[in-house]
N, C-alpha and C positions, 0 to 999 in steps of 0.2 A: 887697851882701849875696848870698851864693850860698844855696840852696835844695839839701837833700839830694834826691835822684831813686831810687827803689825801682830795682834790677838794675844799678844804676854802681860800678866800681870808684874808689875816690878813692886819692891821693897824701897822703902826710903833708901839703906843702904845700898841697893843696888844704883838707883837713881843719883845716889851721890859720886859713886864710882864712875857712874857714863858720865857726869857734870866734872869729873877730875878732881873730888871735893872731899873733906873726908865727912862721915856721918853726921858729928855732932855739929858742923858749920853746915850742911844741908841742913836739918833740925830748925836751924835759928832763922834762915832764909827760907824756908820751905813756898812760905806766898812766892816770893820775887822770884825764885827758880821754875815753880809752876807756871808763871806767868809768861818767863824764858821760853818753858820746853812748848809751846804756842807756837813759837816759830820751828820746832821741829816736826811734832807732830800732834797727831787729834787724840786725846787721850778722855777718860771721862776717871771719877776718884770713886772708887770701891768697897765695901768694909764697914765695919759700925767704929768700933775705938781706932785701927790703927789703919786710917786708910791709905789703901794701896792704890798704883795708879794703873789704870788698864789702857794701853794702847791701842788705838783703833787704827791708824791707818800713821805712816810714818812719812815723812815729807823727806829727812834730812836722819840716815842711821848714825852717824859719828857727830859727837860735840863740835860744833865750831865756834868760838868766841865769835868771831869775824859773822857768822850767819845770823849770830842772837841778834834781834832786835834794838837792845840794851847798849851793844857795843858802839 
């Protein structure tokens, strides 16, 4: 399992791995998952076509469904 790191740019594939899901599943649920990510880190989207997620501050580096607001 990967841990989020501050001041790091993540691709959809890397975030899918962090959430413990496949890249295609993440792509289909991206908005919902990015909303869920707010409980774990402050972030901003960067890039033009292929938006990447830049993590500014990490509250919880490891994904845990119980730490999620949607739990």
